[in-house]
C-alpha positions as CSV (number, residue, x, y, z in Angstrom):
1,M,-20.8,-48.1,16.7
2,L,-19.8,-46.5,20.1
3,L,-22.6,-46.9,22.4
4,P,-23.2,-44.6,25.2
5,V,-22.8,-45.1,28.9
6,L,-25.3,-42.6,30.6
7,A,-25.5,-42.3,34.3
8,S,-27.1,-39.4,36.8
9,A,-24.9,-37.7,39.0
10,S,-23.0,-34.0,38.7
11,L,-19.7,-34.8,38.5
12,L,-18.4,-31.3,36.8
13,S,-20.5,-29.1,40.0
14,L,-18.4,-31.4,42.5
15,A,-15.5,-30.3,40.6
16,L,-16.3,-26.9,40.5
17,A,-17.8,-26.6,44.7
18,P,-17.0,-23.4,46.2
19,G,-14.2,-23.7,48.6
20,A,-12.5,-26.8,46.7
21,T,-8.6,-26.6,45.8
22,A,-7.9,-26.0,42.3
23,L,-4.5,-26.7,42.8
24,V,-2.8,-28.9,45.0
25,A,0.9,-29.6,44.2
26,R,3.5,-27.7,41.7
27,G,6.4,-28.6,40.6
28,D,8.5,-28.5,37.0
29,G,5.5,-29.7,35.4
30,I,6.9,-33.3,35.3
31,V,5.4,-36.1,37.2
32,R,7.0,-39.4,37.1
33,A,5.9,-42.9,37.7
34,A,8.7,-45.5,37.6
35,V,8.2,-49.0,36.3
36,R,9.7,-52.4,37.7
37,A,9.3,-55.6,36.6
38,I,8.9,-59.1,38.9
39,P,8.1,-62.6,38.8
40,D,4.9,-63.6,39.6
41,L,3.8,-63.9,42.9
42,E,6.9,-62.0,44.3
43,P,6.7,-59.9,47.4
44,L,5.0,-56.4,46.2
45,P,7.4,-53.2,46.0
46,K,7.7,-50.6,47.8
47,L,7.8,-46.6,47.0
48,R,11.2,-45.5,46.6
49,S,12.6,-42.7,48.7
50,R,12.1,-39.9,46.0
51,Q,9.0,-38.3,46.3
52,N,8.1,-38.2,42.8
53,V,9.1,-41.9,42.2
54,L,6.4,-44.3,42.0
55,D,6.6,-48.2,41.5
56,V,5.1,-49.6,38.4
57,I,5.0,-53.4,38.4
58,N,5.5,-56.0,35.5
59,Q,3.5,-59.1,36.4
60,R,3.6,-62.7,35.3
61,N,6.5,-62.6,32.9
62,G,5.3,-59.4,31.5
63,T,1.2,-59.9,31.2
64,R,0.6,-56.8,33.0
65,Y,2.2,-53.6,34.4
66,A,0.5,-51.8,37.1
67,V,1.2,-48.5,38.6
68,E,1.2,-48.1,41.9
69,V,-1.1,-45.1,43.2
70,A,-3.2,-44.1,46.6
71,V,-6.6,-42.5,46.5
72,G,-8.9,-41.1,49.2
73,T,-8.1,-39.4,52.7
74,P,-6.2,-40.6,54.6
75,P,-4.2,-42.0,51.2
76,Q,-4.7,-45.5,50.5
77,T,-1.8,-47.2,48.4
78,Q,-3.8,-49.2,45.3
79,Y,-2.2,-51.1,42.5
80,L,-3.5,-50.2,38.9
81,I,-3.1,-51.7,35.2
82,L,-1.4,-48.8,33.2
83,D,-3.7,-48.9,30.2
84,T,-3.2,-46.7,27.0
85,G,-6.1,-48.7,25.0
86,S,-9.0,-47.0,27.8
87,P,-9.5,-43.8,29.1
88,N,-11.4,-44.5,32.5
89,T,-9.7,-45.0,36.1
90,W,-11.0,-47.6,38.4
91,F,-10.8,-49.6,41.5
92,N,-11.2,-53.0,42.9
93,P,-12.4,-56.1,40.5
94,T,-13.9,-58.9,41.9
95,C,-11.1,-61.7,42.7
96,E,-13.6,-64.5,42.3
97,T,-14.0,-63.9,38.7
98,S,-10.6,-62.6,37.7
99,R,-9.4,-65.9,36.8
100,V,-6.2,-65.7,38.7
101,V,-7.8,-65.3,42.2
102,E,-4.6,-65.9,44.1
103,E,-2.8,-62.9,42.2
104,C,-5.2,-61.0,42.0
105,M,-6.1,-61.2,46.5
106,R,-2.7,-60.1,47.0
107,Y,-3.7,-56.6,46.3
108,P,-4.7,-53.9,48.9
109,R,-8.7,-52.9,47.8
110,F,-9.8,-49.7,48.5
111,D,-12.2,-49.4,51.7
112,L,-14.6,-46.3,50.7
113,S,-15.8,-45.9,54.5
114,K,-12.0,-44.7,55.5
115,S,-12.3,-41.6,52.8
116,S,-13.5,-38.2,54.0
117,S,-12.8,-37.0,50.7
118,L,-15.5,-39.4,49.0
119,R,-17.7,-38.3,47.1
120,N,-20.8,-40.7,45.9
121,L,-21.7,-39.4,42.7
122,R,-24.7,-42.0,42.2
123,A,-24.1,-43.0,39.1
124,S,-23.1,-46.4,37.6
125,G,-21.8,-48.0,34.1
126,L,-20.1,-51.0,32.3
127,L,-16.7,-50.8,31.1
128,L,-16.0,-53.1,28.3
129,Y,-12.8,-54.4,27.3
130,G,-11.0,-56.5,24.9
131,S,-10.4,-59.1,27.5
132,G,-13.6,-58.8,30.6
133,Q,-15.6,-56.4,31.7
134,A,-16.4,-54.1,35.0
135,E,-19.5,-52.7,36.4
136,I,-18.7,-49.8,38.2
137,D,-20.6,-47.5,40.4
138,W,-18.2,-43.5,40.0
139,Y,-17.2,-41.3,42.7
140,S,-15.1,-38.4,43.0
141,D,-11.9,-38.7,45.5
142,T,-8.2,-37.4,45.7
143,L,-5.7,-39.3,43.6
144,K,-2.1,-39.5,44.4
145,I,0.4,-40.3,41.1
146,G,4.1,-40.2,42.1
147,S,4.8,-36.5,43.6
148,A,0.9,-35.7,41.6
149,T,-2.4,-34.6,44.2
150,I,-4.8,-34.6,42.1
151,K,-8.1,-33.0,44.0
152,D,-12.1,-34.6,43.1
153,Q,-10.8,-36.9,40.2
154,V,-13.9,-39.1,39.0
155,I,-12.8,-42.7,39.7
156,G,-14.5,-45.9,39.4
157,V,-15.3,-48.4,42.3
158,N,-16.0,-52.2,41.0
159,V,-19.0,-54.0,41.5
160,Q,-18.4,-56.9,39.9
161,S,-15.6,-57.5,37.1
162,E,-15.0,-60.3,34.8
163,R,-11.2,-61.5,34.0
164,I,-9.7,-58.4,35.3
165,P,-7.2,-58.8,38.5
166,L,-6.8,-55.2,39.0
167,G,-8.3,-52.0,38.6
168,I,-7.0,-49.6,36.0
169,L,-5.5,-46.4,35.2
170,G,-6.5,-45.5,32.1
171,V,-4.8,-42.6,29.5
172,S,-6.4,-43.3,26.4
173,P,-8.2,-40.5,24.1
174,P,-12.0,-40.9,24.9
175,L,-13.2,-43.8,22.4
176,S,-15.8,-41.4,21.0
177,G,-13.4,-38.5,20.0
178,V,-14.5,-36.4,22.9
179,N,-14.1,-36.3,26.6
180,E,-17.0,-37.4,28.4
181,Y,-15.7,-35.9,31.6
182,P,-12.1,-34.9,33.1
183,Y,-10.1,-37.6,33.0
184,V,-6.7,-38.2,34.8
185,L,-4.5,-36.6,32.0
186,D,-6.9,-33.7,31.8
187,S,-7.0,-32.7,36.1
188,M,-3.4,-32.5,36.2
189,V,-3.3,-30.2,33.3
190,S,-6.3,-28.2,35.1
191,Q,-5.0,-28.1,37.9
192,G,-1.3,-26.9,36.8
193,L,0.3,-30.5,37.7
194,I,1.6,-30.6,33.6
195,K,1.7,-28.1,30.6
196,S,0.0,-30.6,28.4
197,R,-2.0,-34.0,28.0
198,A,1.1,-35.5,27.4
199,F,3.2,-38.4,28.6
200,S,6.4,-40.7,27.6
201,L,6.3,-44.2,28.5
202,D,9.2,-46.8,28.6
203,L,8.1,-50.0,30.2
204,R,11.8,-51.8,29.4
205,G,12.6,-55.0,28.7
206,V,11.9,-58.3,30.5
207,D,15.2,-58.5,32.2
208,N,15.7,-54.9,33.2
209,P,13.5,-54.1,36.0
210,N,13.4,-50.5,35.8
211,G,11.1,-47.9,33.6
212,A,8.5,-45.4,33.8
213,I,6.0,-43.3,32.5
214,I,6.1,-39.8,32.7
215,F,3.5,-37.2,33.1
216,G,4.6,-34.1,31.2
217,G,7.7,-34.8,30.5
218,I,10.5,-36.9,28.9
219,D,13.8,-38.7,29.9
220,T,16.8,-38.4,27.3
221,G,18.3,-41.0,28.6
222,K,16.1,-43.1,28.3
223,Y,16.0,-43.4,24.0
224,I,18.7,-43.6,21.4
225,G,18.5,-40.9,18.4
226,S,15.6,-38.4,17.4
227,F,12.0,-38.8,17.8
228,A,9.5,-39.8,14.7
229,K,7.1,-37.6,14.9
230,L,3.5,-39.8,13.5
231,P,0.4,-38.3,13.0
232,I,-2.5,-40.2,15.8
233,L,-5.0,-41.5,12.8
234,P,-8.5,-39.5,13.2
235,Q,-11.1,-41.9,14.1
236,S,-12.6,-41.9,10.0
237,Q,-8.9,-43.6,9.9
238,S,-9.4,-46.0,12.0
239,P,-9.8,-49.9,11.7
240,R,-13.2,-50.1,13.8
241,G,-13.8,-46.0,13.7
242,G,-12.7,-45.4,17.6
243,S,-10.3,-42.6,18.5
244,R,-6.8,-44.4,19.5
245,Y,-3.7,-43.7,19.5
246,Y,-3.3,-45.2,16.3
247,V,-0.4,-44.6,13.5
248,H,0.5,-46.4,10.2
249,M,3.2,-49.0,10.5
250,N,5.8,-49.1,7.2
251,A,6.5,-52.4,7.2
252,V,8.0,-55.3,9.3
253,G,11.0,-57.1,9.2
254,L,13.6,-59.7,10.9
255,T,17.3,-59.0,12.1
256,L,18.7,-62.8,12.2
257,P,21.5,-63.5,14.6
258,D,24.2,-63.6,11.4
259,G,23.4,-59.9,11.4
260,T,20.9,-60.5,7.9
261,V,18.4,-58.4,7.6
262,L,14.8,-59.6,6.3
263,K,12.3,-56.5,5.8
264,S,8.8,-56.9,4.3
265,E,7.1,-55.0,1.0
266,E,6.2,-51.3,2.3
267,L,2.6,-51.5,3.8
268,Q,0.4,-48.7,5.5
269,T,-0.7,-51.2,8.8
270,P,-2.2,-49.1,11.0
271,V,-1.3,-50.5,14.3
272,F,-2.1,-49.0,18.1
273,L,-0.1,-48.9,21.1
274,D,-1.6,-50.4,24.1
275,S,0.3,-51.4,27.1
276,G,-2.7,-52.6,28.4
277,A,-2.0,-55.9,25.8
278,T,0.2,-58.7,27.0
279,L,0.8,-59.8,23.3
280,S,0.6,-57.5,19.8
281,Y,-2.1,-58.5,17.5
282,L,-1.0,-58.3,13.6
283,P,-3.0,-58.8,10.7
284,T,-2.9,-62.4,9.8
285,R,-0.5,-62.1,6.7
286,I,1.5,-60.1,9.0
287,F,1.3,-62.7,11.9
288,E,1.9,-65.6,9.6
289,A,5.4,-64.1,8.0
290,L,7.0,-63.6,11.3
291,A,5.9,-67.4,12.5
292,N,7.2,-68.8,9.6
293,S,10.3,-67.6,10.0
294,F,11.4,-69.5,13.2
295,E,12.0,-73.4,12.6
296,G,10.5,-75.5,14.7
297,G,7.6,-73.8,15.9
298,A,3.8,-75.1,15.8
299,Y,0.6,-73.1,15.7
300,E,-2.1,-73.9,17.8
301,P,-5.4,-72.9,15.9
302,D,-8.0,-73.0,18.8
303,T,-6.0,-70.2,20.8
304,G,-4.0,-68.7,18.1
305,F,-0.9,-69.1,19.2
306,Y,2.2,-70.1,17.9
307,Y,4.5,-72.2,20.4
308,L,8.4,-72.3,19.3
309,P,11.2,-73.7,21.0
310,C,12.0,-71.8,24.4
311,S,16.1,-71.3,23.0
312,A,14.5,-69.3,20.2
313,T,14.9,-66.8,23.0
314,N,18.4,-66.9,23.3
315,L,19.0,-65.9,19.6
316,N,20.8,-62.3,19.5
317,G,18.3,-61.6,16.4
318,T,15.2,-58.7,16.7
319,I,12.1,-58.4,14.9
320,D,11.6,-55.0,13.5
321,F,8.9,-52.5,13.3
322,Y,9.3,-49.7,10.5
323,F,7.5,-46.2,11.1
324,G,8.6,-43.9,8.0
325,D,12.5,-43.6,8.6
326,K,12.5,-45.1,12.4
327,V,12.7,-49.1,12.5
328,I,12.4,-50.3,16.3
329,R,14.1,-53.5,16.4
330,V,12.3,-55.6,19.1
331,A,14.9,-58.1,20.9
332,L,13.8,-62.2,20.5
333,N,14.0,-62.2,24.3
334,D,11.2,-59.4,24.9
335,F,8.8,-60.7,21.6
336,I,8.8,-64.3,22.7
337,W,6.7,-64.6,25.6
338,Q,7.1,-67.9,28.3
339,A,3.8,-69.6,29.5
340,G,4.9,-72.5,31.8
341,R,7.1,-74.8,30.2
342,Y,6.2,-73.2,26.4
343,C,7.4,-70.5,24.7
344,L,5.2,-68.6,21.9
345,L,5.3,-65.7,19.0
346,G,4.1,-62.5,21.6
347,A,1.7,-61.7,18.6
348,V,-1.9,-63.5,17.5
349,A,-3.4,-62.8,14.0
350,E,-6.3,-60.1,14.4
351,E,-8.2,-58.1,11.4
352,R,-10.1,-56.0,13.0
353,E,-8.3,-54.0,15.2
354,P,-4.3,-54.4,15.5
355,V,-2.3,-53.6,18.4
356,L,1.4,-53.3,19.4
357,G,1.3,-54.7,22.7
358,A,3.8,-54.9,25.7
359,T,5.9,-57.0,23.1
360,F,6.2,-54.2,21.2
361,L,6.7,-51.3,23.6
362,R,9.3,-53.1,25.9
363,A,11.5,-52.1,23.1
364,A,10.2,-48.5,22.5
365,Y,10.3,-45.4,24.0
366,V,6.8,-43.2,23.0
367,V,6.0,-39.8,23.7
368,F,1.9,-39.5,23.4
369,D,0.7,-36.3,22.6
370,Q,-3.4,-36.1,23.3
371,D,-3.4,-32.2,22.7
372,Q,-1.1,-32.4,19.5
373,K,-2.0,-35.5,18.2
374,N,0.7,-37.1,18.0
375,L,2.9,-40.2,19.0
376,H,6.8,-39.4,19.1
377,I,8.6,-42.5,19.0
378,A,12.3,-43.9,19.1
379,Q,14.5,-47.0,19.9
380,G,14.5,-47.8,24.1
381,A,17.4,-47.7,25.7
382,N,19.2,-47.0,29.1
383,C,22.0,-44.8,29.9
384,G,21.0,-43.0,32.8
385,E,18.2,-39.8,33.7
386,N,17.6,-36.4,32.3
387,L,14.3,-35.5,32.9
388,V,12.6,-32.6,30.6
389,A,9.4,-31.2,30.7
390,I,6.9,-31.0,27.6
391,G,5.7,-27.5,27.6
392,S,2.4,-26.4,25.7
393,G,1.6,-25.7,22.0
394,K,2.6,-27.1,19.0
395,D,6.3,-27.9,19.8
396,A,5.3,-29.3,23.0
397,V,7.3,-32.5,23.3
398,P,11.1,-31.7,22.9
399,S,12.6,-32.6,20.3
400,R,16.3,-33.7,21.8
401,T,18.2,-36.8,20.8
402,G,18.4,-39.2,23.4
403,D,21.9,-39.6,24.9
404,C,22.0,-42.7,24.6
405,T,24.3,-44.7,22.1
406,E,23.1,-46.1,18.6
407,L,22.6,-49.7,18.4
408,P,25.3,-51.3,16.1
409,T,24.4,-51.4,12.7
410,P,23.7,-55.0,11.3
411,T,26.2,-56.7,9.7
412,G,24.9,-59.2,6.9
413,T,24.0,-58.3,3.8
414,A,20.4,-57.9,2.6
415,A,18.3,-61.2,1.9
416,S,17.8,-61.8,-1.7
417,S,14.3,-62.8,-0.5
418,R,12.3,-60.6,1.3
419,L,9.4,-60.8,4.5
420,D,6.6,-61.8,2.5
421,A,3.7,-60.5,3.9
422,T,1.5,-59.9,1.2
423,R,0.0,-63.3,1.6
424,T,-1.7,-65.8,3.7
425,N,0.3,-68.5,4.3
426,L,-0.3,-70.8,7.6
427,P,2.1,-72.7,9.7
428,T,2.0,-76.1,8.4
429,M,3.0,-77.6,12.0
430,T,0.1,-77.6,14.7
431,F,1.0,-77.5,18.4
432,T,-0.7,-80.8,19.8
433,G,0.4,-80.7,23.6
434,A,-1.7,-79.3,26.6
435,V,-2.4,-75.6,26.0
436,P,-1.3,-73.5,28.9
437,T,-3.9,-70.6,30.3
438,F,-2.5,-67.1,31.5
439,D,-4.5,-63.8,31.8
440,N,-3.4,-61.6,28.9
441,G,-4.1,-58.3,30.5
442,P,-7.5,-56.2,29.8
443,G,-6.3,-54.8,26.0
444,P,-8.2,-52.4,23.9
445,A,-11.5,-50.8,25.5
446,A,-14.8,-52.1,23.7
447,D,-18.0,-50.3,23.3
448,P,-20.0,-49.7,26.2
449,T,-23.8,-50.0,27.3
450,S,-25.6,-47.4,28.2
451,S,-27.1,-46.9,31.9
452,G,-28.4,-43.6,32.6
453,T,-27.9,-39.7,31.9
454,L,-25.4,-37.7,33.5
455,P,-26.0,-34.0,34.1
456,L,-22.6,-32.1,34.7
457,G,-22.9,-28.6,34.7
458,S,-22.5,-26.0,31.7
459,D,-18.9,-24.4,32.7
460,V,-17.1,-27.7,31.3
461,G,-14.1,-26.0,29.8
462,N,-12.7,-24.7,33.4
463,V,-12.7,-28.1,34.6
464,A,-11.6,-30.3,31.3
465,G,-8.6,-28.1,31.0
466,K,-7.3,-26.6,28.0
467,G,-7.5,-28.6,24.3
468,V,-10.6,-30.6,26.1
469,Q,-13.8,-31.0,23.7
470,V,-17.0,-31.9,25.5
471,S,-19.9,-33.1,23.3
472,L,-23.3,-31.7,24.6
473,G,-25.8,-32.8,21.7
474,V,-27.1,-36.3,22.7
475,A,-27.6,-34.8,26.0
476,A,-30.0,-31.9,24.7
477,A,-32.8,-34.2,24.6
478,V,-33.0,-34.4,28.2
479,V,-31.3,-31.1,29.6
480,A,-29.1,-28.5,28.0
481,A,-26.1,-29.1,30.7
482,N,-26.3,-33.2,30.7
483,L,-23.0,-34.9,28.7
484,V,-23.0,-38.0,27.4
485,L,-20.4,-40.1,29.0
486,A,-19.3,-42.5,26.6
487,L,-16.4,-44.4,28.2
């Protein structure tokens, strides 16, 4: 059950304050932030010369993807985890409880006292994630992402956090299914920076340092073929009743180095796409079917990890994910994650909330369309750059074919036996070595706790943007203008 986080401040009244500038930056309706993979503790990347390009960094061999933003007046550079599994944006984790203290302390901290545009909303809340949590106070301030300048954006500033080494830039729908206040995507639309609450994501493989998140646009030079248009599952059909980027996955499989294709029987498995999750979380029968396909592996029951010989990353095969007629092939080098001297399969077993995390997203190009409630997915690639804006309305996402060349068709014959994902089949070998520790990213936001009420005023639509719904029902017991802040 989703529990509301309630607070006590007037966020909408601040956003509608007399004299406030509603629109700061206009352009072609595209805001692009570049993605770059770096090894652990490598010097931080710098902004590129192009105004609309911003570095997003992949840390710790693919553990996290972080976006460089600027907050406050004058702007202060910050790094935030890019998270399609949560909707809120907040700064300054507590490094002492982050589990990766040295790494956490490398990043700059937001100094509230130096921002002349900061407004204290006198509200607080507790945000819970799949791994970790954060107690925050709510403020509004100017937020810059790439070429976009967002005025009076509601942001959180951490008071105390656990197991989270960076703040978070949330770009998911609200878990409750309604917008509790204008999130970053809402503000971009209402302030005229993009046309729809939609963005495309290109995380790239571990050997390719360049990728991007593009708010309000796509890049036809970053995918192959056409998009598969997948309806986002309604809350009533999601595994735990939350509003997330859930779609149906129809099958899984393997393409072996000799070109032989193994494919499971037809499935109807709901999975949601989460850039904040390092690994993927698959139903037990699917995880075990994949794990048992690799020779020389061993299962570690306490963590749920499946360890593999690191030589497996040198194979030319792929792990395949099917969505209707579309197959996304993930190279083994991208799906097998290296932790110290060990390698592990980039998935664990999970029945309650299946997730396709960064180990999958590195091979896909995905458009997340909140307004039309669809995901558009294609095989990721890189053959140049051609930005196309996403408009508004039913067919807002362009149905452009990617500029990149199709992947070679597997040349081997179909195997006589399928990949059996119908039954549980626990791997027989047990891992007995020293289990390495690593940060697994925040993962999906969990149900929050309560902390007060938040009076927001009545003119919600002007602030929330086109297509945004706001629920007043729970707060009506206090005053009609109060809004539940379900984080």
